OpenMM code with the backbone's topology and positions (N, CA, C; nanometers):
from openmm import Vec3, app, unit

residues = "UNK UNK UNK UNK UNK UNK UNK UNK UNK UNK UNK UNK UNK UNK UNK UNK UNK UNK UNK UNK UNK UNK UNK UNK UNK UNK UNK UNK UNK UNK UNK UNK UNK UNK UNK UNK UNK UNK UNK UNK UNK UNK UNK UNK UNK UNK UNK UNK UNK UNK UNK UNK UNK UNK UNK UNK UNK UNK UNK UNK UNK UNK UNK UNK UNK UNK UNK UNK UNK UNK UNK UNK UNK UNK UNK UNK UNK".split()
positions = [
    Vec3(1.6987, 0.7681, 1.1143),
    Vec3(1.6127, 0.7114, 1.2135),
    Vec3(1.4736, 0.7714, 1.1977),
    Vec3(1.3733, 0.6900, 1.2211),
    Vec3(1.2349, 0.7353, 1.2202),
    Vec3(1.1815, 0.7340, 1.3617),
    Vec3(1.0912, 0.8252, 1.3921),
    Vec3(1.0323, 0.8299, 1.5248),
    Vec3(0.8870, 0.8696, 1.5203),
    Vec3(0.8204, 0.8498, 1.6323),
    Vec3(0.6800, 0.8856, 1.6480),
    Vec3(0.6634, 0.9467, 1.7858),
    Vec3(0.5973, 1.0605, 1.7926),
    Vec3(0.5722, 1.1236, 1.9214),
    Vec3(0.4316, 1.1794, 1.9261),
    Vec3(0.3846, 1.2059, 2.0469),
    Vec3(0.2532, 1.2666, 2.0665),
    Vec3(0.2727, 1.4125, 2.1026),
    Vec3(0.2099, 1.5007, 2.0267),
    Vec3(0.2127, 1.6431, 2.0581),
    Vec3(0.0821, 1.6769, 2.1287),
    Vec3(0.0920, 1.7570, 2.2343),
    Vec3(-0.0241, 1.7923, 2.3130),
    Vec3(-0.0472, 1.9424, 2.3049),
    Vec3(-0.1689, 1.9814, 2.2701),
    Vec3(-0.2054, 2.1222, 2.2694),
    Vec3(-0.2926, 2.1462, 2.3920),
    Vec3(-0.2348, 2.2078, 2.4975),
    Vec3(-0.3126, 2.2281, 2.6195),
    Vec3(-0.4203, 2.3341, 2.6027),
    Vec3(-0.5152, 2.3309, 2.6899),
    Vec3(-0.6256, 2.4266, 2.6884),
    Vec3(-0.7422, 2.3695, 2.7652),
    Vec3(-0.8572, 2.4320, 2.7542),
    Vec3(-0.9745, 2.3790, 2.8229),
    Vec3(-1.0071, 2.2388, 2.7749),
    Vec3(-0.9912, 2.2159, 2.6465),
    Vec3(-1.0046, 2.0816, 2.5915),
    Vec3(-0.8738, 2.0466, 2.5224),
    Vec3(-0.7955, 1.9594, 2.5847),
    Vec3(-0.6672, 1.9213, 2.5250),
    Vec3(-0.6904, 1.8500, 2.3932),
    Vec3(-0.5969, 1.8693, 2.3012),
    Vec3(-0.6007, 1.7991, 2.1727),
    Vec3(-0.4644, 1.7359, 2.1501),
    Vec3(-0.4647, 1.6156, 2.0930),
    Vec3(-0.3418, 1.5416, 2.0718),
    Vec3(-0.3205, 1.5119, 1.9243),
    Vec3(-0.1965, 1.5173, 1.8839),
    Vec3(-0.1574, 1.4887, 1.7466),
    Vec3(-0.0416, 1.3901, 1.7483),
    Vec3(-0.0501, 1.2868, 1.6661),
    Vec3(0.0626, 1.1945, 1.6494),
    Vec3(0.1473, 1.2445, 1.5338),
    Vec3(0.2770, 1.2543, 1.5544),
    Vec3(0.3664, 1.3086, 1.4537),
    Vec3(0.4812, 1.2122, 1.4262),
    Vec3(0.4968, 1.1762, 1.2996),
    Vec3(0.6115, 1.0972, 1.2552),
    Vec3(0.7230, 1.1932, 1.2157),
    Vec3(0.8457, 1.1571, 1.2478),
    Vec3(0.9586, 1.2424, 1.2127),
    Vec3(1.0799, 1.1583, 1.1746),
    Vec3(1.1759, 1.2241, 1.1150),
    Vec3(1.3014, 1.1610, 1.0731),
    Vec3(1.4161, 1.2383, 1.1361),
    Vec3(1.5205, 1.1665, 1.1742),
    Vec3(1.6451, 1.2282, 1.2206),
    Vec3(1.7562, 1.1741, 1.1330),
    Vec3(1.8418, 1.2628, 1.0842),
    Vec3(1.9523, 1.2219, 0.9976),
    Vec3(2.0851, 1.2298, 1.0733),
    Vec3(2.1841, 1.1612, 1.0241),
    Vec3(2.3170, 1.1618, 1.0860),
    Vec3(2.3826, 1.2992, 1.0774),
    Vec3(2.3434, 1.3784, 0.9787),
    Vec3(2.4028, 1.5112, 0.9618),
    Vec3(2.3682, 1.6049, 1.0773),
    Vec3(2.2488, 1.5895, 1.1363),
    Vec3(2.2083, 1.6744, 1.2485),
    Vec3(2.1148, 1.5940, 1.3379),
    Vec3(2.1711, 1.5263, 1.4369),
    Vec3(2.0908, 1.4381, 1.5221),
    Vec3(2.0007, 1.5147, 1.6190),
    Vec3(2.0146, 1.6460, 1.6244),
    Vec3(1.9330, 1.7271, 1.7143),
    Vec3(1.8125, 1.7906, 1.6450),
    Vec3(1.7945, 1.7634, 1.5164),
    Vec3(1.6852, 1.8245, 1.4410),
    Vec3(1.5853, 1.7176, 1.3971),
    Vec3(1.4599, 1.7354, 1.4384),
    Vec3(1.3527, 1.6462, 1.3932),
    Vec3(1.2931, 1.7029, 1.2653),
    Vec3(1.2856, 1.6201, 1.1638),
    Vec3(1.2251, 1.6594, 1.0362),
    Vec3(1.0872, 1.5945, 1.0298),
    Vec3(0.9837, 1.6774, 1.0320),
    Vec3(0.8459, 1.6274, 1.0329),
    Vec3(0.8135, 1.5589, 0.9007),
    Vec3(0.7631, 1.4365, 0.9092),
    Vec3(0.7185, 1.3624, 0.7912),
    Vec3(0.5690, 1.3845, 0.7720),
    Vec3(0.4952, 1.3744, 0.8806),
    Vec3(0.3513, 1.3927, 0.8738),
    Vec3(0.2891, 1.3720, 1.0104),
    Vec3(0.1644, 1.4144, 1.0246),
    Vec3(0.0971, 1.3982, 1.1531),
    Vec3(-0.0528, 1.3858, 1.1311),
    Vec3(-0.1204, 1.3362, 1.2340),
    Vec3(-0.2654, 1.3302, 1.2279),
    Vec3(-0.3239, 1.3493, 1.3674),
    Vec3(-0.4402, 1.4110, 1.3703),
    Vec3(-0.5108, 1.4427, 1.4938),
    Vec3(-0.5736, 1.3158, 1.5510),
    Vec3(-0.5592, 1.2976, 1.6823),
    Vec3(-0.6202, 1.1809, 1.7466),
    Vec3(-0.7240, 1.2211, 1.8507),
    Vec3(-0.7636, 1.3488, 1.8528),
    Vec3(-0.8714, 1.3928, 1.9414),
    Vec3(-0.8244, 1.4348, 2.0786),
    Vec3(-0.9093, 1.4126, 2.1800),
    Vec3(-0.8777, 1.4632, 2.3125),
    Vec3(-0.8293, 1.3567, 2.4101),
    Vec3(-0.8058, 1.2366, 2.3638),
    Vec3(-0.7476, 1.1324, 2.4479),
    Vec3(-0.6099, 1.0954, 2.3952),
    Vec3(-0.5119, 1.0924, 2.4849),
    Vec3(-0.3762, 1.0573, 2.4431),
    Vec3(-0.3692, 0.9075, 2.4128),
    Vec3(-0.3260, 0.8707, 2.2938),
    Vec3(-0.3171, 0.7288, 2.2606),
    Vec3(-0.2025, 0.6620, 2.3356),
    Vec3(-0.2172, 0.5351, 2.3617),
    Vec3(-0.1150, 0.4562, 2.4288),
    Vec3(-0.0483, 0.3676, 2.3239),
    Vec3(0.0814, 0.3830, 2.3042),
    Vec3(0.1514, 0.3026, 2.2039),
    Vec3(0.2978, 0.2844, 2.2449),
    Vec3(0.3594, 0.1832, 2.1905),
    Vec3(0.5004, 0.1574, 2.2168),
    Vec3(0.5841, 0.1611, 2.0895),
    Vec3(0.5231, 0.1333, 1.9763),
    Vec3(0.6030, 0.1226, 1.8552),
    Vec3(0.5148, 0.1421, 1.7318),
    Vec3(0.5794, 0.1434, 1.6171),
    Vec3(0.5100, 0.1517, 1.4890),
    Vec3(0.5956, 0.0758, 1.3883),
    Vec3(0.5394, 0.0522, 1.2717),
    Vec3(0.6126, -0.0188, 1.1679),
    Vec3(0.6370, 0.0714, 1.0485),
    Vec3(0.7203, 0.0248, 0.9580),
    Vec3(0.7428, 0.1012, 0.8361),
    Vec3(0.7991, 0.0106, 0.7277),
    Vec3(0.7745, 0.0519, 0.6060),
    Vec3(0.8378, -0.0085, 0.4900),
    Vec3(0.9172, 0.1040, 0.4247),
    Vec3(0.9725, 0.0799, 0.3072),
    Vec3(1.0455, 0.1879, 0.2402),
    Vec3(0.9523, 0.2978, 0.1893),
    Vec3(0.8187, 0.2707, 0.1849),
    Vec3(0.7244, 0.3706, 0.1342),
    Vec3(0.6128, 0.4068, 0.2307),
    Vec3(0.5933, 0.3302, 0.3380),
    Vec3(0.4799, 0.3509, 0.4281),
    Vec3(0.5232, 0.3559, 0.5739),
    Vec3(0.4534, 0.4391, 0.6520),
    Vec3(0.4633, 0.4371, 0.7975),
    Vec3(0.3361, 0.3708, 0.8474),
    Vec3(0.3470, 0.2750, 0.9359),
    Vec3(0.2322, 0.1963, 0.9787),
    Vec3(0.2120, 0.2157, 1.1279),
    Vec3(0.1016, 0.2815, 1.1626),
    Vec3(0.0689, 0.3049, 1.3024),
    Vec3(-0.0489, 0.2169, 1.3405),
    Vec3(-0.0287, 0.1213, 1.4309),
    Vec3(-0.1410, 0.0373, 1.4726),
    Vec3(-0.2266, 0.1109, 1.5749),
    Vec3(-0.3479, 0.1480, 1.5364),
    Vec3(-0.4368, 0.2210, 1.6268),
    Vec3(-0.4833, 0.1286, 1.7387),
    Vec3(-0.4548, 0.1692, 1.8605),
    Vec3(-0.4916, 0.0919, 1.9776),
    Vec3(-0.6131, 0.1584, 2.0421),
    Vec3(-0.7076, 0.0820, 2.0877),
    Vec3(-0.8280, 0.1401, 2.1480),
    Vec3(-0.8035, 0.1838, 2.2921),
    Vec3(-0.6853, 0.1574, 2.3455),
    Vec3(-0.6536, 0.1966, 2.4835),
    Vec3(-0.5999, 0.3387, 2.4843),
    Vec3(-0.6586, 0.4236, 2.5660),
    Vec3(-0.6144, 0.5613, 2.5843),
    Vec3(-0.6075, 0.5883, 2.7333),
    Vec3(-0.5494, 0.7015, 2.7717),
    Vec3(-0.5512, 0.7343, 2.9127),
    Vec3(-0.5713, 0.8836, 2.9348),
    Vec3(-0.6185, 0.9147, 3.0538),
    Vec3(-0.6516, 1.0512, 3.0931),
    Vec3(-0.5256, 1.1203, 3.1435),
    Vec3(-0.4723, 1.2137, 3.0657),
    Vec3(-0.3465, 1.2806, 3.0991),
    Vec3(-0.3600, 1.3620, 3.2275),
    Vec3(-0.4685, 1.4375, 3.2402),
    Vec3(-0.4889, 1.5190, 3.3598),
    Vec3(-0.4964, 1.4284, 3.4833),
    Vec3(-0.5711, 1.3207, 3.4731),
    Vec3(-0.5805, 1.2259, 3.5844),
    Vec3(-0.4449, 1.1674, 3.6206),
    Vec3(-0.3654, 1.1359, 3.5187),
    Vec3(-0.2316, 1.0820, 3.5430),
    Vec3(-0.1457, 1.1858, 3.6154),
    Vec3(-0.1540, 1.3127, 3.5735),
    Vec3(-0.0756, 1.4190, 3.6372),
    Vec3(-0.1216, 1.4433, 3.7808),
    Vec3(-0.2485, 1.4137, 3.8082),
    Vec3(-0.3009, 1.4274, 3.9438),
    Vec3(-0.2631, 1.3090, 4.0337),
    Vec3(-0.2014, 1.2079, 3.9733),
    Vec3(-0.1561, 1.0927, 4.0516),
    Vec3(-0.2481, 0.9725, 4.0480),
    Vec3(-0.3532, 0.9771, 3.9659),
    Vec3(-0.4430, 0.8629, 3.9536),
    Vec3(-0.3786, 0.7548, 3.8666),
    Vec3(-0.4095, 0.6267, 3.8919),
    Vec3(-0.3525, 0.5201, 3.8079),
    Vec3(-0.4059, 0.5269, 3.6650),
    Vec3(-0.3267, 0.4745, 3.5693),
    Vec3(-0.3678, 0.4774, 3.4275),
    Vec3(-0.4960, 0.4007, 3.4022),
    Vec3(-0.5180, 0.2910, 3.4744),
    Vec3(-0.6369, 0.2107, 3.4463),
    Vec3(-0.7616, 0.2813, 3.4907),
] * unit.nanometer
topology = app.Topology()
chain = topology.addChain("A")
for resn in residues:
    res = topology.addResidue(resn, chain)
    for name in ("N", "CA", "C"):
        topology.addAtom(name, app.Element.getBySymbol(name[0]), res)
């Protein structure tokens, strides 16, 4: 199985990284990192990604949201 998650590095200026990973049937509790890339200080909004046998395809969406605002109870919009 392939997956995509957002890693958050908290601090005065939060930084976010998108990370692709693989899970195998031999150990379903271990994520094997395939690769990642920095997306800056806004958490990207996404639901899915694509892949071929050689490529991982992440469609960059221009919609982001304020994580701190969301945690404070403000609406995403």
